[in-house]
C-alpha positions in Angstrom: 66.5 96.8 73.8 70.2 96.2 74.0 71.7 94.8 77.1 75.4 95.2 77.7 77.2 93.9 80.8 80.8 95.5 81.0 83.4 96.6 83.5 83.4 100.3 83.2 83.6 103.5 85.1 80.9 106.3 84.5 81.0 110.0 84.5 78.1 112.3 84.3 78.9 115.8 82.9 76.1 118.4 82.9 74.7 120.8 85.7 76.3 118.7 88.3 79.0 116.0 87.8 78.9 112.6 89.3 81.5 109.5 89.3 80.7 105.9 89.3 84.3 104.1 89.8 85.4 101.0 87.6 83.0 98.1 88.3 80.7 95.4 86.6 77.6 97.2 85.6 74.6 96.5 83.3 73.8 98.9 80.6 70.4 99.1 79.2 70.0 100.8 75.9 66.3 101.3 75.0 64.5 101.8 71.5 63.6 105.4 72.7 67.4 106.1 72.9 67.5 106.4 76.7 70.6 104.9 78.4 70.5 103.6 81.8 73.4 102.3 84.1 72.5 99.5 86.8 74.0 97.7 89.6 73.1 94.3 90.9 70.8 95.9 93.3 68.2 98.8 93.8 65.8 97.3 91.1 63.9 100.4 91.0 66.4 102.9 90.2 69.3 103.1 87.9 72.7 104.4 89.2 72.7 107.0 86.4 70.9 107.7 83.3 70.1 109.6 80.2 66.7 110.5 79.1 65.8 110.6 75.4 66.4 112.3 73.1 70.1 111.4 73.1 72.7 109.8 71.1 75.4 107.0 71.8 78.6 107.1 70.3 80.8 104.1 70.7 84.7 104.4 70.3 87.4 101.9 71.5 87.5 102.3 75.2 85.0 105.1 75.5 81.2 105.4 75.0 79.7 108.8 75.0 75.8 109.4 75.6 74.8 113.0 74.7 71.5 114.5 75.4 70.1 116.1 72.1 68.6 119.3 73.9 70.8 120.0 77.0 74.1 118.6 75.7 74.8 116.9 79.1 77.0 113.8 78.7 77.5 110.2 80.2 80.8 109.0 79.7 81.5 105.2 79.8 85.2 104.2 80.1 84.9 100.6 78.9 87.5 98.4 80.4 85.8 94.9 79.1 82.6 94.0 77.5 81.3 90.7 79.1 78.0 90.6 77.3 76.3 92.4 74.4 72.9 91.5 73.0 69.6 92.8 71.6 66.0 92.0 71.9 62.9 93.0 70.2 60.3 93.5 73.1 57.5 95.1 71.1 54.9 97.5 72.3 54.3 97.2 76.0 50.6 97.1 77.1 51.5 99.0 80.1 50.3 98.7 83.7 46.6 97.9 84.1 45.0 99.4 87.1 42.0 98.0 88.8 38.6 99.5 87.9 38.4 101.9 90.8 41.8 103.3 90.3 41.5 103.5 86.6 38.1 105.2 87.0 39.6 107.6 89.7 42.3 108.5 87.1 39.7 109.3 84.5 37.6 111.5 86.6 40.4 113.4 88.1 42.0 114.1 84.7 38.4 115.2 83.5 37.9 117.5 86.5 41.5 118.5 87.3 40.3 121.6 88.9 39.6 119.2 92.0 43.1 120.0 92.8 43.1 123.7 92.6 41.5 126.4 90.6 43.3 127.3 87.4 44.8 123.8 87.2 45.3 122.4 83.6 46.0 118.6 82.5 48.7 117.8 80.4 48.1 114.2 80.0 47.2 111.0 81.8 49.9 108.1 82.0 52.9 110.5 81.4 55.8 108.0 80.5 59.1 108.1 82.0 62.0 106.0 81.8 60.9 104.0 85.0 57.2 103.8 84.3 54.0 105.9 83.8 53.0 108.9 86.0 49.1 108.7 86.6 48.4 112.3 85.8 50.9 115.3 84.7 49.1 118.4 85.0 50.1 122.5 85.7 48.8 124.4 88.6 47.5 128.0 88.4 51.2 129.3 88.0 52.0 126.9 85.1 54.2 124.8 87.3 54.4 121.1 86.6 52.6 118.5 89.1 52.8 114.9 89.0 50.0 113.0 90.6 50.1 109.3 91.9 46.6 107.9 92.1 45.9 105.0 94.7 42.9 103.5 96.3 45.0 103.3 99.6 48.0 105.4 99.7 50.9 103.8 101.8 54.5 104.3 102.1 55.3 102.5 98.8 53.1 105.0 97.0 55.0 107.7 98.5 58.4 106.0 97.3 57.1 105.6 93.9 56.1 109.1 93.5 59.6 110.4 94.8 61.4 108.1 92.2 59.2 109.9 89.4 59.8 113.2 90.9 63.6 112.8 91.2 63.7 111.6 87.4 61.2 114.3 86.1 63.2 117.3 88.1 66.3 116.4 85.9 64.3 117.2 82.7 64.6 121.0 82.3 61.7 121.1 80.2 59.6 120.1 83.2 61.4 121.2 86.1 60.6 122.1 88.9 58.0 119.5 89.2 56.0 119.0 92.7 54.0 116.1 93.5 50.7 115.0 94.9 49.6 111.6 96.3 45.8 111.4 95.7 43.8 108.4 97.2 40.7 107.3 98.8 42.7 106.7 102.0 46.1 107.8 103.0 47.8 105.9 106.0 49.2 108.3 108.6 52.8 106.8 108.0 52.6 107.6 104.2 51.2 111.3 105.1 53.9 112.1 107.4 56.7 110.7 104.9 54.9 112.8 101.8 54.8 115.9 103.8 58.2 115.5 105.0 59.3 115.4 101.3 57.1 118.3 100.2 54.4 115.9 98.7 51.0 117.1 99.0 48.2 114.7 100.2 44.7 114.7 98.8 42.0 112.4 100.0 39.4 111.6 97.2 36.1 110.8 97.7 35.2 108.3 94.8 31.4 108.7 95.2 31.6 112.4 95.1 33.8 112.4 92.2 31.5 110.1 90.2 28.8 112.7 91.2 30.8 115.4 89.3 29.8 113.5 86.1 25.9 114.1 86.8 26.0 117.3 88.5 29.2 119.0 87.6 29.7 120.3 91.1 32.5 119.5 93.6 31.9 117.6 96.9 
């Protein structure tokens, strides 16, 4: 991973346009070629970013990040580079869920039609630039659905899924992506917030899901 701290402005040029005025920023350039721009706040979300595959071209005073498929660009006007270093992080083991959440993920992925007839699994632990989505699947129409699994669904879980959806819906190969918060219990405040954001809430019966393994029946 390469870490650059620079005084720069950033312009996003694509389906939409966005501008970040000149200011000190942290630029992360990862081994997967993704580039993200950060301020000294909002730890969970960059100010702007470009998902892989993309290519960085460095010229005097101007860095250009171009997406390999869509042609969208990030234009970084560099006034001053304050720090530039690279570090080898190796292979990350990923987030380790507790036993119940990990087993819920395994069971739901195996029996994805619990969420709807005709649904299909794309993959478990679908990696994004800000972390892995528990399950990526497709509904009966073929539309993408991101599923966040918790033992207890709270507001933090809704916020986490919202961030994933915001990022994934910028990928033309996935969009439009809807979301499901699936948990053994979902607190009322989280359910209200999720429904307000168009996220479907599903309450899972862990014992019944385990029973699927023995009887291949649902609930």
